[in-house]
C-alpha positions as CSV (number, residue, x, y, z in Angstrom):
1,M,-75.7,59.6,-58.2
2,G,-75.8,56.1,-58.5
3,R,-78.1,53.1,-57.5
4,R,-78.1,48.9,-56.7
5,Q,-80.7,46.9,-56.5
6,H,-79.8,44.8,-53.0
7,G,-83.6,42.8,-52.5
8,T,-86.7,44.5,-52.2
9,D,-84.6,47.6,-51.1
10,E,-82.7,49.4,-53.2
11,L,-78.7,50.9,-51.7
12,L,-78.5,54.9,-53.2
13,I,-75.0,56.1,-53.1
14,A,-75.1,60.0,-53.4
15,D,-71.4,62.2,-51.7
16,G,-69.9,59.0,-51.3
17,L,-72.4,58.0,-49.0
18,L,-74.7,54.9,-48.5
19,H,-78.2,55.5,-48.5
20,E,-80.3,53.0,-47.6
21,T,-84.6,52.7,-48.9
22,K,-87.5,50.3,-48.6
23,Q,-88.7,49.9,-51.8
24,G,-92.5,49.9,-50.9
25,T,-92.8,52.3,-48.1
26,D,-91.2,55.4,-47.7
27,L,-88.6,54.0,-45.0
28,Q,-84.8,55.4,-45.1
29,C,-81.9,54.0,-43.2
30,D,-80.7,56.7,-40.5
31,E,-77.5,56.0,-38.6
32,Y,-75.6,56.7,-35.7
33,P,-72.6,58.6,-35.4
34,F,-73.8,60.3,-38.2
35,A,-72.3,59.2,-40.6
36,S,-71.3,63.0,-41.5
37,T,-69.1,62.2,-38.7
38,K,-65.6,61.1,-38.3
39,E,-66.8,57.8,-36.3
40,G,-70.5,58.2,-38.6
41,S,-71.9,54.4,-39.8
42,T,-69.5,55.0,-43.1
43,K,-66.2,54.6,-41.5
44,G,-65.9,50.7,-42.3
45,D,-65.6,50.0,-38.6
46,N,-68.3,48.5,-37.7
47,R,-69.0,50.5,-34.4
48,F,-72.9,52.4,-36.1
49,S,-76.5,51.2,-35.3
50,V,-78.5,51.7,-38.2
51,R,-82.7,51.9,-38.0
52,L,-85.4,52.7,-41.1
53,I,-87.6,55.1,-39.8
54,D,-89.8,57.9,-41.8
55,G,-87.6,58.7,-44.4
56,D,-89.0,62.5,-44.4
57,D,-88.0,62.4,-40.2
58,N,-85.1,61.3,-41.7
59,E,-85.0,64.2,-44.2
60,T,-86.0,66.6,-42.0
61,G,-83.3,65.0,-38.8
62,G,-80.9,65.9,-41.9
63,R,-80.5,69.2,-42.5
64,R,-81.4,69.7,-38.5
65,L,-77.9,69.0,-38.6
66,D,-76.6,70.2,-41.7
67,Q,-78.5,73.5,-39.8
68,M,-76.8,73.0,-36.5
69,Y,-72.9,72.8,-38.3
70,T,-73.3,76.1,-39.9
71,L,-75.0,77.8,-36.7
72,N,-72.2,76.7,-34.5
73,R,-69.6,76.9,-37.1
74,I,-68.7,73.3,-36.7
75,L,-66.5,72.6,-39.6
76,D,-65.4,69.8,-40.6
77,G,-62.5,67.9,-37.7
78,D,-64.0,70.1,-34.9
79,A,-64.8,67.4,-32.5
80,F,-68.4,68.7,-30.7
81,Y,-70.2,67.3,-28.2
82,M,-74.2,65.7,-28.2
83,K,-76.3,65.1,-26.0
84,I,-79.0,63.6,-26.2
85,T,-82.4,64.5,-24.5
86,D,-86.2,63.6,-24.9
């Protein structure tokens, strides 16, 4: 994992992905589409949304997403549909 400073923020590079934390807070940068997808924010086409959210929520969401991939046997390159609900 690499680290870079950007103003008061810290940019972390882990597993080839860029993760941002707001220094002095528990906030982390979350993105949609998920960075783990082919449409994710790390693909360079600038078609994504990012927002600082609570770090624990971000990490919980990442674990749940990983569980969804595993439980539904979604492999690299498989298409899937994400329905957003309240």
